[in-house]
Backbone as a printed PyTorch tensor [residue, N CA C, xyz], in Angstrom:
tensor([[[ 10.6210, -52.6890, -48.1390],
         [ 11.5510, -53.5750, -48.2550],
         [ 11.9460, -54.3870, -47.1150]],

        [[ 11.6390, -55.7620, -47.1920],
         [ 12.0330, -56.4110, -46.0890],
         [ 13.6120, -56.6630, -45.9620]],

        [[ 14.2170, -56.4430, -44.7440],
         [ 15.6490, -56.5680, -44.7730],
         [ 16.3260, -57.9720, -44.1080]],

        [[ 17.3220, -58.2970, -44.9090],
         [ 17.5940, -59.7910, -44.4650],
         [ 18.2650, -59.5630, -43.0600]],

        [[ 18.5470, -60.9190, -42.4480],
         [ 19.1860, -60.8660, -40.9780],
         [ 19.8190, -62.1570, -41.0030]],

        [[ 20.6270, -62.1060, -39.9850],
         [ 21.2760, -63.2540, -39.4530],
         [ 21.5410, -63.3040, -38.1800]],

        [[ 20.4340, -62.5800, -37.3920],
         [ 20.5170, -62.6620, -35.8630],
         [ 19.9380, -63.8710, -35.4070]],

        [[ 20.5930, -64.2710, -34.1670],
         [ 20.2690, -65.7340, -33.5240],
         [ 20.0390, -65.1970, -32.0970]],

        [[ 19.0770, -65.4650, -31.7320],
         [ 18.6430, -65.5530, -30.0450],
         [ 18.5470, -66.8800, -29.6870]],

        [[ 18.6380, -67.2650, -28.8140],
         [ 18.7340, -68.8060, -28.0530],
         [ 18.5420, -68.6480, -26.6810]],

        [[ 17.6100, -69.2120, -26.1320],
         [ 17.1890, -69.5910, -24.8120],
         [ 17.9870, -70.6870, -24.3260]],

        [[ 18.9250, -70.4180, -23.4530],
         [ 19.6680, -71.6650, -22.8790],
         [ 19.4770, -71.6990, -21.3240]],

        [[ 19.2310, -72.9250, -20.7420],
         [ 19.0720, -72.9810, -19.2260],
         [ 20.2500, -72.8010, -18.7210]],

        [[ 20.1080, -72.2070, -17.3180],
         [ 21.4360, -71.9880, -16.5430],
         [ 22.4560, -73.0530, -16.5130]],

        [[ 21.8460, -74.2610, -16.5020],
         [ 22.9270, -75.3440, -16.4490],
         [ 23.6810, -75.5480, -17.9600]],

        [[ 22.9890, -75.2160, -18.6260],
         [ 23.7070, -75.2390, -19.9270],
         [ 24.7230, -74.1790, -20.1170]],

        [[ 24.6460, -72.9480, -19.5380],
         [ 25.4930, -71.8770, -19.6160],
         [ 26.5430, -72.3980, -18.5750]],

        [[ 26.4910, -73.2250, -17.8480],
         [ 27.5440, -73.5360, -16.8510],
         [ 27.6140, -72.9550, -15.4800]],

        [[ 26.0630, -72.6570, -15.4660],
         [ 25.8050, -72.0090, -14.1480],
         [ 25.9580, -70.3040, -14.2570]],

        [[ 26.4660, -69.8500, -15.5370],
         [ 26.4790, -68.3280, -15.4330],
         [ 25.4300, -67.4190, -15.2880]],

        [[ 25.5020, -66.6370, -14.3060],
         [ 24.3930, -65.5600, -14.4520],
         [ 24.8430, -64.1970, -14.9170]],

        [[ 23.7940, -63.2950, -15.3890],
         [ 24.3370, -61.9780, -15.7280],
         [ 24.6440, -61.1310, -14.5720]],

        [[ 25.6870, -60.3690, -14.6210],
         [ 25.8600, -59.1560, -13.5800],
         [ 24.6280, -58.4630, -13.1020]],

        [[ 24.4040, -58.0700, -11.9160],
         [ 23.2270, -57.1520, -11.5450],
         [ 23.1090, -56.1960, -12.5200]],

        [[ 24.1930, -55.3320, -13.0590],
         [ 24.0300, -54.0270, -13.7610],
         [ 23.3490, -54.7170, -15.0300]],

        [[ 22.9210, -56.0020, -15.6140],
         [ 22.4440, -56.4050, -16.5930],
         [ 20.9510, -56.6740, -16.4460]],

        [[ 20.9390, -57.3020, -15.3360],
         [ 19.6430, -58.1340, -14.9240],
         [ 18.7560, -56.9840, -14.3690]],

        [[ 19.5170, -55.7870, -13.5870],
         [ 18.6490, -54.8640, -13.0210],
         [ 18.9160, -53.5100, -13.4190]],

        [[ 20.0440, -53.3690, -14.1480],
         [ 20.3600, -52.0000, -14.7030],
         [ 20.6430, -52.2460, -16.2060]],

        [[ 21.8570, -51.7470, -16.7630],
         [ 22.0180, -51.6550, -18.0390],
         [ 23.5710, -51.7030, -18.4440]],

        [[ 23.9360, -52.2330, -19.4410],
         [ 25.4390, -52.4580, -19.7910],
         [ 25.5630, -51.7020, -21.0970]],

        [[ 26.5520, -51.1180, -21.2330],
         [ 26.7270, -50.5270, -22.6790],
         [ 28.0330, -51.3060, -23.3370]],

        [[ 27.9720, -51.7070, -24.2820],
         [ 29.3210, -52.6720, -24.9750],
         [ 29.6130, -51.8660, -26.2870]],

        [[ 30.7290, -51.2960, -26.5010],
         [ 31.1820, -50.8600, -27.7910],
         [ 32.2480, -51.7020, -28.2020]],

        [[ 32.4110, -51.3330, -29.3950],
         [ 33.4800, -51.9850, -30.3860],
         [ 33.7360, -51.3490, -31.6850]],

        [[ 35.1580, -50.8640, -31.7750],
         [ 35.4730, -50.1330, -33.0500],
         [ 36.1190, -51.2270, -33.8150]],

        [[ 36.0070, -50.9750, -35.3040],
         [ 36.9430, -51.5740, -36.1150],
         [ 38.2100, -51.7720, -35.5210]],

        [[ 38.8920, -52.8450, -35.5940],
         [ 40.2930, -53.1740, -35.2050],
         [ 41.3460, -51.9630, -35.9750]],

        [[ 41.9700, -51.2130, -35.2030],
         [ 42.8500, -50.1830, -35.8430],
         [ 42.4180, -49.1140, -36.7620]],

        [[ 41.2250, -48.9120, -36.9260],
         [ 40.6630, -47.8890, -37.4740],
         [ 40.9650, -46.4840, -36.9750]],

        [[ 41.2050, -45.3370, -37.9390],
         [ 41.5950, -44.2340, -37.4980],
         [ 40.4230, -43.2960, -38.0690]],

        [[ 39.5540, -42.8200, -36.7270],
         [ 38.4590, -41.8850, -37.3800],
         [ 38.8530, -40.5760, -37.6740]],

        [[ 40.0110, -40.0390, -37.2860],
         [ 40.6040, -38.6480, -37.4850],
         [ 40.1850, -37.9880, -38.8160]],

        [[ 40.3930, -38.8860, -40.1060],
         [ 40.0530, -38.1190, -41.2280],
         [ 38.5940, -38.1610, -41.6450]],

        [[ 37.8750, -38.4210, -40.6110],
         [ 36.3400, -38.5920, -41.1310],
         [ 35.8760, -37.0980, -40.4760]],

        [[ 34.7100, -36.5500, -41.2360],
         [ 34.1200, -35.3970, -40.6210],
         [ 32.5540, -35.4480, -40.4480]],

        [[ 31.9410, -36.0940, -41.4430],
         [ 30.3240, -35.9470, -41.3940],
         [ 29.6680, -37.2410, -41.2180]],

        [[ 28.5770, -37.2090, -40.5860],
         [ 27.7970, -38.3960, -40.5030],
         [ 26.1070, -38.2630, -40.7130]],

        [[ 25.4420, -39.2680, -41.0910],
         [ 23.9660, -39.2190, -41.3510],
         [ 23.4490, -39.9250, -40.2730]],

        [[ 22.3940, -39.3990, -39.4610],
         [ 21.8720, -40.5210, -38.3650],
         [ 20.3850, -40.6480, -38.7790]],

        [[ 20.1850, -41.8510, -39.1190],
         [ 18.6710, -42.0830, -39.5250],
         [ 17.8420, -41.9940, -38.3780]],

        [[ 16.7700, -41.1660, -38.6000],
         [ 15.8750, -40.7100, -37.5100],
         [ 14.7150, -42.0940, -37.1780]],

        [[ 14.8630, -43.1360, -37.9880],
         [ 13.9990, -44.2540, -37.9030],
         [ 14.6640, -45.3040, -37.4430]],

        [[ 14.4870, -46.2960, -36.6610],
         [ 15.1420, -47.6190, -36.1570],
         [ 14.3630, -48.6520, -36.6200]],

        [[ 15.1570, -49.9230, -36.7790],
         [ 14.5710, -51.0030, -36.9600],
         [ 13.8960, -51.6550, -35.4910]],

        [[ 12.8340, -52.2220, -35.7800],
         [ 12.1840, -53.1440, -34.6380],
         [ 12.1720, -54.5700, -34.8850]],

        [[ 12.9380, -55.2050, -34.0300],
         [ 12.7860, -56.8710, -34.3010],
         [ 12.1180, -57.3950, -32.8060]],

        [[ 11.5000, -58.4550, -33.2040],
         [ 10.6670, -58.9060, -31.8720],
         [ 10.9740, -60.6010, -32.0950]],

        [[ 11.4770, -61.1410, -31.0710],
         [ 11.8640, -62.3370, -30.8320],
         [ 12.7130, -62.7430, -32.0490]],

        [[ 13.6690, -62.2120, -32.8540],
         [ 14.3070, -62.5420, -33.8220],
         [ 13.7600, -62.2180, -35.2780]],

        [[ 12.4790, -61.6930, -35.0550],
         [ 11.7420, -61.5640, -36.3900],
         [ 11.7780, -59.7620, -36.6490]],

        [[ 12.2870, -59.3720, -37.8310],
         [ 12.1330, -57.8380, -38.2780],
         [ 10.5580, -57.4700, -38.3500]],

        [[ 10.4170, -56.4860, -37.7450],
         [  8.8900, -55.8920, -37.9370],
         [  8.7460, -54.9150, -39.1460]],

        [[  7.6280, -55.1790, -39.8030],
         [  7.2690, -54.4440, -41.1950],
         [  7.8200, -52.8380, -40.8460]],

        [[  7.1640, -52.6080, -39.8340],
         [  7.4020, -50.8820, -39.6200],
         [  8.4860, -50.5820, -38.9160]],

        [[  9.5050, -49.5700, -39.2150],
         [ 10.4070, -48.8460, -38.5510],
         [  9.5310, -48.1130, -37.4720]],

        [[ 10.4870, -47.4980, -36.5190],
         [  9.9110, -46.8400, -35.3350],
         [ 10.5630, -45.6220, -35.1320]],

        [[ 10.1410, -44.4510, -34.8410],
         [ 10.9160, -43.2660, -34.7570],
         [ 12.0150, -43.2950, -33.6680]],

        [[ 13.1770, -42.7220, -33.6090],
         [ 13.9090, -42.8110, -32.5770],
         [ 13.5790, -41.6770, -31.7320]],

        [[ 13.5000, -41.9650, -30.3670],
         [ 13.1310, -40.6860, -29.3350],
         [ 13.6860, -39.5870, -29.6130]],

        [[ 13.1620, -38.4320, -29.7570],
         [ 13.6190, -37.1120, -30.1120],
         [ 14.9880, -36.8770, -29.0840]],

        [[ 14.6010, -37.1800, -27.7760],
         [ 15.8060, -36.9420, -26.6100],
         [ 16.9930, -37.9300, -27.2020]],

        [[ 16.8580, -38.9250, -27.6460],
         [ 17.9030, -39.9510, -27.9580],
         [ 18.6940, -39.1850, -29.2230]],

        [[ 17.8650, -38.6850, -30.2050],
         [ 18.5170, -38.2230, -31.3200],
         [ 19.5470, -37.0290, -30.9460]],

        [[ 18.8910, -36.1200, -30.0730],
         [ 19.6360, -35.0430, -29.4690],
         [ 20.8920, -35.4880, -28.7110]],

        [[ 20.7720, -36.5200, -27.9250],
         [ 21.9720, -36.9140, -27.0240],
         [ 22.9550, -37.2380, -28.1920]],

        [[ 22.8950, -38.1870, -29.3360],
         [ 23.4660, -38.5900, -30.0690],
         [ 24.3010, -37.5670, -30.9450]],

        [[ 23.5740, -36.6680, -31.3470],
         [ 23.9560, -35.4300, -32.0430],
         [ 25.0370, -34.5690, -31.1680]],

        [[ 24.4780, -34.3840, -29.8810],
         [ 25.5010, -33.7080, -29.1010],
         [ 26.8320, -34.5270, -28.8840]],

        [[ 26.6210, -35.7590, -28.7000],
         [ 28.0130, -36.4430, -28.4880],
         [ 29.0330, -36.2890, -29.6120]],

        [[ 28.3850, -36.6560, -30.9770],
         [ 29.1530, -36.5780, -32.3160],
         [ 29.5010, -35.4000, -32.3050]],

        [[ 28.9480, -34.1300, -32.1310],
         [ 29.2320, -32.7420, -32.1640],
         [ 30.5450, -32.4120, -31.2020]],

        [[ 30.4560, -33.0450, -30.0410],
         [ 31.5670, -32.8660, -29.1230],
         [ 32.8560, -33.8000, -29.6200]],

        [[ 32.6880, -34.7790, -30.4170],
         [ 33.8810, -35.4150, -31.1290],
         [ 34.2040, -34.7990, -32.1720]],

        [[ 33.5800, -33.7500, -32.5760],
         [ 34.1480, -33.0460, -34.0560],
         [ 33.6140, -33.4320, -35.1880]],

        [[ 32.3020, -33.9110, -34.8950],
         [ 31.6920, -34.5090, -36.3640],
         [ 30.4360, -33.3830, -36.7920]],

        [[ 30.2600, -33.3940, -37.8400],
         [ 29.2290, -32.6070, -38.5810],
         [ 28.0650, -33.3060, -38.9860]],

        [[ 26.8380, -33.1600, -38.6540],
         [ 25.6300, -33.7560, -39.0700],
         [ 25.2420, -33.6800, -40.7400]],

        [[ 24.8960, -34.5580, -41.2670],
         [ 24.3750, -34.4430, -42.6710],
         [ 22.8060, -34.8430, -42.2300]],

        [[ 21.8570, -33.9230, -42.5810],
         [ 20.4850, -34.3170, -42.6790],
         [ 19.7850, -34.4270, -43.5780]],

        [[ 20.0840, -34.4990, -44.7430],
         [ 19.4630, -34.7360, -45.9850],
         [ 19.2380, -36.4010, -46.2180]],

        [[ 17.9860, -36.7220, -46.3990],
         [ 17.7710, -38.1520, -46.2200],
         [ 18.1160, -38.7310, -47.5390]],

        [[ 18.6500, -39.7680, -47.6470],
         [ 18.9910, -40.6590, -48.7890],
         [ 17.9240, -41.1570, -49.7600]],

        [[ 17.9450, -40.9850, -50.9110],
         [ 17.0310, -41.6070, -51.6990],
         [ 16.8760, -43.1340, -51.6260]],

        [[ 15.8500, -43.7520, -52.0680],
         [ 15.8370, -45.3560, -52.2040],
         [ 16.8860, -45.9050, -52.6660]],

        [[ 17.8560, -46.8200, -52.0820],
         [ 18.9920, -47.5000, -52.5020],
         [ 20.0030, -46.6630, -52.5770]],

        [[ 20.1490, -45.4810, -51.9900],
         [ 21.3000, -44.7010, -52.1510],
         [ 21.6630, -44.4950, -50.6610]],

        [[ 23.0720, -44.0540, -50.7800],
         [ 24.0210, -43.9960, -49.4040],
         [ 23.6720, -42.6230, -49.0600]],

        [[ 23.8260, -42.1750, -47.6920],
         [ 23.6870, -40.9010, -47.4140],
         [ 25.1290, -40.1200, -47.8540]],

        [[ 25.0660, -38.7910, -48.0280],
         [ 26.0470, -37.9490, -48.5280],
         [ 26.8800, -37.6080, -47.3110]],

        [[ 27.5120, -38.7540, -46.7270],
         [ 28.2390, -38.4240, -45.4580],
         [ 29.4780, -39.3150, -45.1170]],

        [[ 30.3610, -39.1880, -44.5870],
         [ 31.3850, -40.1250, -44.4390],
         [ 30.8260, -41.4780, -43.7160]],

        [[ 30.0910, -41.0910, -42.8020],
         [ 29.3860, -42.4510, -42.0910],
         [ 27.9580, -42.3610, -42.0320]],

        [[ 27.2050, -43.6110, -41.7500],
         [ 25.8780, -43.6000, -41.4630],
         [ 25.5330, -44.3670, -40.2900]],

        [[ 24.7130, -43.8350, -39.5360],
         [ 24.3820, -44.3550, -38.3960],
         [ 22.8930, -44.8880, -38.1950]],

        [[ 22.5500, -46.0060, -37.7760],
         [ 21.4750, -46.6510, -37.4240],
         [ 21.0510, -47.1740, -36.1060]],

        [[ 19.9830, -47.1560, -35.4610],
         [ 19.5110, -47.8360, -34.4860],
         [ 18.6110, -49.1250, -34.5830]],

        [[ 18.8480, -50.0920, -34.0230],
         [ 17.8490, -51.3190, -34.1210],
         [ 17.4170, -51.5320, -32.5630]],

        [[ 16.4410, -51.9460, -32.6030],
         [ 15.4860, -52.4410, -31.2280],
         [ 15.2360, -53.7510, -31.0360]],

        [[ 15.7390, -54.5860, -30.2360],
         [ 15.2510, -55.7470, -30.2440],
         [ 14.5430, -56.1450, -28.9100]],

        [[ 13.2190, -56.5640, -29.4100],
         [ 12.2330, -56.7950, -28.2340],
         [ 12.5500, -58.3400, -27.9630]],

        [[ 12.5260, -58.6800, -26.9060],
         [ 12.6720, -60.3520, -26.7990],
         [ 11.7840, -60.7060, -25.5360]],

        [[ 11.0330, -61.7290, -25.5300],
         [ 10.0660, -62.0900, -24.7230],
         [ 10.9360, -62.7450, -23.6660]],

        [[ 11.7690, -63.9100, -23.8390],
         [ 12.7500, -64.4340, -23.1230],
         [ 14.1300, -64.4800, -23.3210]],

        [[ 15.0950, -63.6690, -23.0670],
         [ 16.3950, -63.9550, -23.4880],
         [ 17.5770, -64.3890, -22.4240]],

        [[ 18.0780, -65.1970, -22.7890],
         [ 19.1210, -66.0430, -21.6470],
         [ 20.4960, -65.8500, -22.4620]],

        [[ 20.5640, -65.8770, -23.7280],
         [ 21.9160, -65.6300, -24.0900],
         [ 21.7880, -64.8610, -25.6380]],

        [[ 22.5740, -63.9760, -26.0280],
         [ 22.5080, -63.4540, -27.2410],
         [ 23.7820, -63.6120, -27.8740]],

        [[ 23.5770, -64.1040, -28.9170],
         [ 24.5740, -64.7720, -29.7850],
         [ 24.6100, -64.6370, -31.2290]],

        [[ 25.4580, -64.9460, -31.9990],
         [ 25.5450, -64.8610, -33.3610],
         [ 25.6800, -63.3120, -33.8610]],

        [[ 25.3840, -62.9140, -34.7810],
         [ 25.7610, -61.8280, -35.6390],
         [ 24.2060, -60.9800, -36.1150]],

        [[ 24.6200, -59.8570, -36.6430],
         [ 23.1660, -59.1430, -37.0750],
         [ 23.6900, -58.5780, -38.4810]],

        [[ 22.6110, -58.6670, -39.5180],
         [ 22.9420, -58.1000, -40.7420],
         [ 21.7320, -57.2860, -40.9600]],

        [[ 21.9580, -56.4300, -41.9430],
         [ 20.6960, -55.4030, -42.4070],
         [ 21.2270, -54.7640, -43.5320]],

        [[ 20.2360, -54.5260, -44.5060],
         [ 20.5010, -53.4950, -45.7030],
         [ 20.6210, -52.1600, -45.0680]],

        [[ 21.5900, -51.6640, -45.0700],
         [ 21.7310, -50.2350, -44.5540],
         [ 22.0540, -49.3410, -45.9510]],

        [[ 20.6750, -48.7530, -46.3460],
         [ 20.7270, -47.7860, -47.5160],
         [ 21.2440, -48.7070, -48.9550]],

        [[ 22.3340, -48.3750, -49.4220],
         [ 22.9040, -49.2010, -50.2550],
         [ 23.6090, -50.2790, -50.0970]],

        [[ 23.7680, -50.3750, -48.6270],
         [ 24.8810, -51.3060, -48.2960],
         [ 24.1830, -52.5870, -47.5110]],

        [[ 24.6870, -53.6420, -47.4070],
         [ 24.7690, -54.9050, -46.5100],
         [ 25.5190, -54.7660, -45.4520]],

        [[ 25.3210, -54.4870, -44.1580],
         [ 26.2230, -54.3980, -43.2300],
         [ 25.9290, -55.3330, -42.1800]],

        [[ 27.0200, -55.9340, -41.6030],
         [ 26.9180, -56.9910, -40.6060],
         [ 27.9340, -56.6850, -39.4360]],

        [[ 27.0050, -56.9150, -38.1440],
         [ 27.9140, -56.9020, -36.9470],
         [ 28.3980, -58.2030, -36.6760]],

        [[ 29.6790, -58.4110, -36.3960],
         [ 30.0320, -59.9430, -36.1090],
         [ 29.4940, -60.3520, -35.0430]],

        [[ 29.8210, -61.8150, -34.7050],
         [ 29.2350, -62.5350, -33.7690],
         [ 29.7360, -62.5010, -32.3000]],

        [[ 29.6420, -61.1410, -31.7780],
         [ 30.1650, -61.1890, -30.5630],
         [ 28.9450, -61.5010, -29.6290]],

        [[ 29.2970, -62.0430, -28.4020],
         [ 28.2560, -62.5090, -27.7620],
         [ 28.1730, -62.0370, -26.3210]],

        [[ 27.0500, -62.1060, -25.5240],
         [ 27.0500, -61.7220, -23.9390],
         [ 26.1060, -62.5710, -23.2390]],

        [[ 26.4870, -63.1400, -22.3130],
         [ 25.4960, -64.2210, -21.8600],
         [ 24.9530, -63.6400, -20.6550]],

        [[ 23.5680, -63.8710, -20.3060],
         [ 22.9410, -63.5160, -19.1520],
         [ 21.3820, -63.5900, -19.0780]],

        [[ 20.5550, -63.6390, -18.0220],
         [ 19.4680, -63.6340, -18.0520],
         [ 18.6750, -62.2340, -17.8510]],

        [[ 18.0440, -61.6820, -18.7320],
         [ 17.3570, -60.5790, -18.4470],
         [ 15.9250, -60.5810, -19.6880]],

        [[ 15.2540, -60.0730, -19.2290],
         [ 13.8610, -60.0370, -20.2600],
         [ 13.7690, -58.4300, -20.6100]],

        [[ 14.5140, -57.5740, -20.8060],
         [ 14.2740, -56.1100, -21.2590],
         [ 15.0500, -55.9700, -22.7030]],

        [[ 14.4680, -55.0090, -23.3900],
         [ 15.0050, -54.7780, -24.6700],
         [ 16.6880, -54.2580, -24.7110]],

        [[ 16.9320, -54.6330, -26.0210],
         [ 18.2350, -54.1240, -26.3020],
         [ 18.2030, -53.0350, -27.4010]],

        [[ 19.1990, -52.2880, -27.4670],
         [ 19.2730, -51.4150, -28.5910],
         [ 20.7340, -51.4920, -28.8990]],

        [[ 20.7530, -51.8330, -30.3570],
         [ 22.1800, -51.7080, -31.1450],
         [ 22.2460, -50.6050, -32.1290]],

        [[ 23.5030, -49.8720, -31.9720],
         [ 23.7290, -48.8900, -32.9750],
         [ 24.8650, -49.2350, -33.8300]],

        [[ 24.7850, -49.1360, -35.0360],
         [ 25.8680, -49.3680, -36.0230],
         [ 26.2610, -48.1860, -36.7100]],

        [[ 27.6040, -48.0900, -36.9730],
         [ 28.2130, -47.0080, -37.8530],
         [ 28.8910, -47.5050, -38.9210]],

        [[ 28.4910, -47.0090, -40.1200],
         [ 29.2950, -47.7710, -41.2600],
         [ 29.9140, -46.7870, -42.1340]],

        [[ 30.9550, -47.2320, -42.8390],
         [ 31.6960, -46.3550, -43.7090],
         [ 30.8690, -46.4810, -45.2510]],

        [[ 30.2970, -45.0700, -45.3610],
         [ 29.4690, -45.0750, -46.6770],
         [ 30.3670, -44.5930, -47.8020]],

        [[ 31.5480, -44.5540, -47.5000],
         [ 32.6540, -44.0100, -48.8100],
         [ 32.8840, -45.4470, -49.3950]],

        [[ 32.9180, -46.5330, -48.4720],
         [ 33.4130, -47.7660, -49.1850],
         [ 32.4950, -48.4130, -50.2510]],

        [[ 33.0000, -48.9990, -51.0230],
         [ 32.4500, -49.8940, -52.2470],
         [ 31.3950, -50.6870, -51.4510]],

        [[ 30.1530, -50.8600, -52.2220],
         [ 29.1050, -51.8160, -51.8450],
         [ 29.4880, -52.9760, -51.4530]],

        [[ 30.3790, -53.6290, -51.9560],
         [ 30.5980, -54.8480, -51.8430],
         [ 31.7120, -55.1230, -50.7800]],

        [[ 32.2200, -53.9230, -50.1360],
         [ 33.3100, -53.8430, -49.1190],
         [ 32.6840, -53.0490, -47.9910]],

        [[ 31.3260, -53.2870, -47.7540],
         [ 30.9120, -52.8050, -46.7000],
         [ 31.6840, -52.8030, -45.2980]],

        [[ 31.9480, -51.8330, -44.4280],
         [ 32.7120, -51.8000, -43.3020],
         [ 32.1890, -51.3670, -42.0650]],

        [[ 31.7530, -51.9370, -41.0880],
         [ 31.2460, -51.4710, -39.9800],
         [ 32.3780, -51.0230, -39.0970]],

        [[ 32.3140, -49.4860, -38.6630],
         [ 33.3840, -48.9470, -38.2880],
         [ 33.2790, -48.7680, -36.5650]],

        [[ 32.0820, -49.0300, -36.0940],
         [ 31.4800, -48.7550, -34.6640],
         [ 30.4840, -49.3200, -34.4630]],

        [[ 30.2000, -50.1240, -33.2670],
         [ 29.0110, -50.5940, -32.8660],
         [ 28.8760, -50.4200, -31.4100]],

        [[ 27.5200, -50.2530, -31.0910],
         [ 27.3860, -50.1830, -29.6360],
         [ 26.0970, -50.9920, -29.2920]],

        [[ 26.0560, -51.9240, -28.2940],
         [ 25.1960, -52.7570, -27.8860],
         [ 24.7170, -52.2280, -26.2580]],

        [[ 23.3460, -51.8030, -26.3080],
         [ 22.9100, -51.2800, -24.9350],
         [ 22.0940, -52.1180, -24.4610]],

        [[ 22.5120, -53.1590, -23.6240],
         [ 21.8120, -54.2260, -22.7550],
         [ 20.7360, -53.7190, -21.7970]],

        [[ 19.5610, -54.4040, -21.7160],
         [ 18.7120, -54.1300, -20.6120],
         [ 18.2860, -52.5070, -20.5450]],

        [[ 18.1050, -51.8960, -21.6210],
         [ 17.7170, -50.5540, -21.4790],
         [ 16.3070, -50.1210, -21.5890]],

        [[ 15.5820, -51.0950, -22.0820],
         [ 14.3650, -50.9440, -22.4340],
         [ 13.3330, -51.9410, -21.5000]],

        [[ 12.8110, -51.4100, -20.8020],
         [ 11.7520, -52.0890, -19.9560],
         [ 10.3670, -52.7400, -20.9590]],

        [[ 10.0850, -53.8270, -20.5720],
         [  8.4770, -54.4610, -21.1210],
         [  8.9210, -54.5450, -22.7910]],

        [[  8.0640, -54.2670, -23.3050],
         [  7.9470, -54.1800, -24.9010],
         [  7.9460, -52.8890, -25.4470]],

        [[  8.3340, -51.9800, -25.1020],
         [  8.1540, -50.6530, -25.6110],
         [  9.5670, -49.7520, -25.3310]],

        [[  9.7940, -48.7460, -26.2440],
         [ 10.9660, -47.9550, -26.2350],
         [ 10.6570, -46.8610, -25.3950]],

        [[  9.5660, -46.7780, -24.7000],
         [  9.1530, -45.3600, -23.7990],
         [ 10.0960, -45.0110, -22.6840]],

        [[ 10.9030, -45.9830, -22.2610],
         [ 11.9290, -45.5140, -20.9610],
         [ 13.2240, -45.0310, -21.7460]],

        [[ 13.0950, -43.7570, -22.2650],
         [ 14.1440, -42.8110, -22.9460],
         [ 15.2120, -42.4170, -21.8500]],

        [[ 15.0400, -42.1770, -20.4590],
         [ 16.1040, -41.8630, -19.7620],
         [ 17.0540, -42.8580, -19.4820]],

        [[ 16.5340, -44.0640, -19.6020],
         [ 17.5470, -45.2440, -19.1890],
         [ 18.3290, -45.7400, -20.4640]],

        [[ 17.4010, -45.5640, -21.6130],
         [ 18.2720, -45.7420, -22.8270],
         [ 19.1320, -44.5810, -23.1520]],

        [[ 18.9860, -43.3410, -22.5690],
         [ 19.8800, -42.2890, -22.8870],
         [ 21.0250, -42.4550, -21.9050]],

        [[ 20.9570, -42.9230, -20.9430],
         [ 21.9050, -42.9700, -19.9940],
         [ 23.0430, -44.1430, -20.4400]],

        [[ 22.6000, -45.3670, -21.0150],
         [ 23.2150, -46.0400, -21.3480],
         [ 24.0340, -45.4890, -22.8100]],

        [[ 23.1950, -44.9640, -23.8020],
         [ 23.8910, -44.1810, -24.7450],
         [ 24.9440, -43.3100, -24.6180]],

        [[ 24.7200, -42.5480, -23.4380],
         [ 25.7600, -41.1960, -23.1380],
         [ 27.1220, -42.4590, -22.6680]],

        [[ 26.9940, -43.3420, -22.1060],
         [ 28.1530, -44.2930, -21.5190],
         [ 28.6020, -44.6740, -22.6220]],

        [[ 28.1080, -45.1890, -23.6600],
         [ 28.8810, -45.9280, -25.1140],
         [ 29.6210, -44.8600, -25.4350]],

        [[ 29.0660, -43.4750, -25.9220],
         [ 30.0860, -42.4950, -26.5130],
         [ 31.0240, -41.9330, -25.3920]],

        [[ 30.8510, -42.1480, -24.2550],
         [ 32.0500, -41.5380, -23.2750],
         [ 33.0580, -42.7090, -23.1940]],

        [[ 32.7480, -44.0760, -23.4660],
         [ 33.7140, -45.1980, -23.4180],
         [ 34.3370, -45.3560, -24.8840]],

        [[ 34.1780, -44.1710, -25.6310],
         [ 34.5350, -44.6570, -27.0040],
         [ 35.4500, -43.2840, -27.6670]],

        [[ 36.3220, -42.8430, -26.8900],
         [ 37.1480, -41.6210, -27.2560],
         [ 37.7330, -41.7920, -28.5180]],

        [[ 37.8030, -42.8320, -29.0760],
         [ 38.7070, -42.9720, -30.3060],
         [ 37.5590, -42.0400, -31.6000]],

        [[ 36.4080, -42.1930, -30.9940],
         [ 35.7630, -41.4300, -32.1060],
         [ 35.8960, -40.0880, -32.3760]],

        [[ 36.5480, -39.3090, -31.6860],
         [ 37.0830, -38.0180, -31.5100],
         [ 37.6760, -37.7370, -32.8320]],

        [[ 37.2870, -36.9330, -33.6570],
         [ 37.8840, -36.2400, -34.9000],
         [ 38.8340, -34.9890, -34.7530]],

        [[ 38.8000, -34.6890, -33.4630],
         [ 39.4360, -33.1180, -33.6750],
         [ 40.7710, -33.4420, -33.5400]]])
C-alpha cells in the first residue's frame, strides 16, 4: 500500500537563504533535533511498539519497499526506552491495525541528492493512523541522509491521531545508504539523551 506524503524538499541558493549556511555539525557531522507534543505528560504511558522496518524516501518520493532498521539501532532504541521505564510490545500489528501498545514508533530514512533546505511537514499512514509531523524547518547545505523518528499515540481515535514525540537526525547517513550505523546511533542516542521528558518512572 502506497503511503501518502506531504513532505517538501526545496533546493534554495545561498543567496535565497540570505547567506545562511549550516553549522559545521550539520555539514560535517550530525544534529539531533527533538520535539515533544506541547504540554504532554508521558508518565501515564508504559508500553511501546517499535516497527523493525523503516520507510525510505528518495528525493521526496516514497520508495515501494521498506528497509530493515539496522539491528544495532533497534537495540539502542530499546535500551534507551527501557532506561526511561518503557516496556516493549513485540507483536506485529495486522494489516490496518494499530499496535497493542500505548505508543507506536517508526523510522523514516530520507535520501536526498542535493538538500539545501528542509521544509514543510511529513505525513504517512502509520498502521491504522494517518500521522503528520508539523512543518518545522532547518536550513543548511548538506548532501547526506536524514532519519526521522515519530512516536504516535495509538490509543487516540483514528481521526484524532497525535504525534507525541519526533526526532530528526540530520546528516547522519553518508551517500545513499544506511550503512553508517555508528554515526546514526550516535545521533539517535543524543536524541534520547536530550529528551528526558520521555521518562515514565
